[in-house]
N, C-alpha and C positions, 0 to 999 in steps of 0.2 A: 661831272667828273672834277675831282680835285687834282690840281697840278702843283707839285712842289719840286722846284728845281734848285739845286745847290744851296739848300737851306738847312736841312736837318743836322748837318755836321756842326752847326753853331750851337746846338742844344745839348743838355745833359740827357742821359738815358731816360730818366723818369719824365722829363719834359717831352721827349720824343714820343713816349708812350701816350702821354696826355694829348699831344697834338694829333697823333694817329687815331685816337678814339674820336676826337672831334671831326677829323677829316672823314672817317668812315661813317659816322652818324649823319653828316651833312651831304654825303654824296649819294646819288641815286644809282650810278653805274659803277663807280670805283675810284681808285686813286692811282695816279701816275707819279712816281718819285724818281728823280734823277739826282744822284749825288756821287760824291767822290769815293774812289776805291783807295783805301790806305795801302800804300805799297812803297817799299824802299826804292824800287825802280822809278816810280813816279816822282818821288822826292829828289832823287839824283838828277833825273831829266829836267825837273823844274829848276834845280840849282844851275844846271848848264844853260838853260834858257835865260835865266836872270843874268848870267855872265855875258852871254852873247848879245843880249838886247839891253844890257846895262840898266836893268830895272832899279828903281830907287829902293832904299832900305825898307820903307813901309810896304811897298808892293811885294818885295821878296819875302819879308817876314809873314805877311798875311797869307801869301800863297803856301809857304812851307807849313805854317800852323794849320791851315785848312787841310792840307794833305794828311798831316798827323792826326787830325780829328775825323778823317774819312772813315769808311766802313770796310770791314771784311764781309764777304758774302755770308759767312756763318752767323754774323751778328744780325744781318737783315732777316735771315731764316729764324733766328731766335725771337726777334720782335714779332714776326708773323705767328709763330707758335704761341707765344705768351699772350698775344691779343686775339688768338683764336681765329685768324684769317684762314679760311678754308681754300680759297682760290687765289693763288698768287704765283707770279713768275719773277725770277731775278736773272737778268742777263748782263754780262759785261759788255760795255760799249767803248768805242774809241775814246782816247784822251783820258783813260783811267776813270771811267764813270760806270756806275751801276744804274740800270733801269729796273725799277721794282714796280711791277704792276699788280695791284690788289683789286680783284674783281668782285662785284656784288651780284653779278648776273650769271 
């Protein structure tokens, strides 16, 4: 099983496709991906958390940039279709995360 947590949003789409091909080739059971849901609500909530907990500028900017680079569910579906993944599920999870499971079995 290949596990990829809070990583894909750091890459460009063509790089994500290349990574997913490698992950799929090297897994015997499948891939589990957890990554950020791009959402204006998540963005605003994170701004509020930064204010309440007085996060430094670097932490604030990194978090906000990551949220903006997160994914919409439709984008994950599009990757699945483009890469011809037949068995996959995408579920929204707490803290504005998507759990994307791609099965080979």
